[in-house]
C-alpha positions in Angstrom: -22.5 -49.7 25.4 -23.4 -48.4 28.8 -19.8 -48.7 29.9 -18.7 -46.7 26.9 -21.2 -44.0 27.7 -20.0 -43.7 31.2 -16.4 -43.6 30.0 -17.2 -40.9 27.5 -19.0 -38.8 30.1 -16.1 -39.1 32.6 -13.6 -38.2 29.9 -15.7 -35.2 28.7 -16.2 -33.9 32.3 -12.6 -34.4 33.1 -13.2 -36.8 36.0 -11.2 -39.4 34.2 -7.7 -39.1 32.7 -7.3 -40.6 29.2 -5.7 -44.0 29.4 -4.6 -44.4 25.8 -4.2 -42.5 22.6 -7.8 -43.3 21.5 -9.3 -41.8 24.6 -7.0 -38.7 24.3 -8.2 -38.3 20.6 -11.8 -38.5 21.9 -11.2 -35.7 24.5 -9.5 -33.5 21.8 -12.4 -34.1 19.4 -15.2 -33.4 21.8 -13.5 -30.3 23.1 -12.9 -28.9 19.6 -9.1 -29.2 19.6 -9.3 -31.4 16.5 -12.0 -32.3 14.0 -14.4 -35.0 15.2 -14.1 -38.0 13.0 -14.2 -41.0 15.4 -17.5 -42.8 15.9 -17.3 -42.2 19.6 -16.8 -38.5 19.3 -19.5 -38.0 16.7 -21.9 -40.0 18.8 -21.1 -38.0 21.9 -21.5 -34.7 20.1 -24.8 -35.8 18.7 -25.9 -36.8 22.2 -24.9 -33.4 23.6 -26.8 -31.6 20.8 -29.9 -33.7 21.5 -30.0 -33.2 25.3 -29.3 -29.5 25.0 -31.8 -28.8 22.2 -35.0 -27.2 23.3 -37.8 -29.0 21.5 -40.7 -26.8 20.3 -44.2 -28.1 20.0 -46.6 -26.5 17.7 -50.4 -26.9 18.1 -53.1 -26.0 15.7 -55.6 -25.1 18.5 -55.1 -24.2 22.1 -57.9 -23.9 24.6 -55.9 -22.4 27.4 -53.6 -19.4 27.5 -50.7 -19.0 29.8 -51.7 -16.7 32.6 -55.3 -16.4 31.5 -57.7 -16.2 34.3 -61.5 -16.6 33.7 -63.5 -13.9 35.5 -67.2 -14.6 36.2 -69.3 -11.9 37.7 -72.0 -12.7 40.4 -74.7 -11.9 37.8 -73.4 -14.7 35.5 -73.1 -17.2 38.3 -76.8 -16.7 39.4 -78.1 -17.6 35.9 
């Protein structure tokens, strides 16, 4: 499968010229020139969606705030 991934990447980036009708179909599908229905194009599009999706993490509690600086005065430090 690793070889297929490298081939799909090269075809998608244009660093490899399609060698047959199936590869040309893949290029057309991933570039939106035809509806994606092959398993390779669907897999590649899913991969692209996943790597380009920004994952958001939600927390119930947070102890630190971005950019927050704790300021202690000398009086508090002497206690």
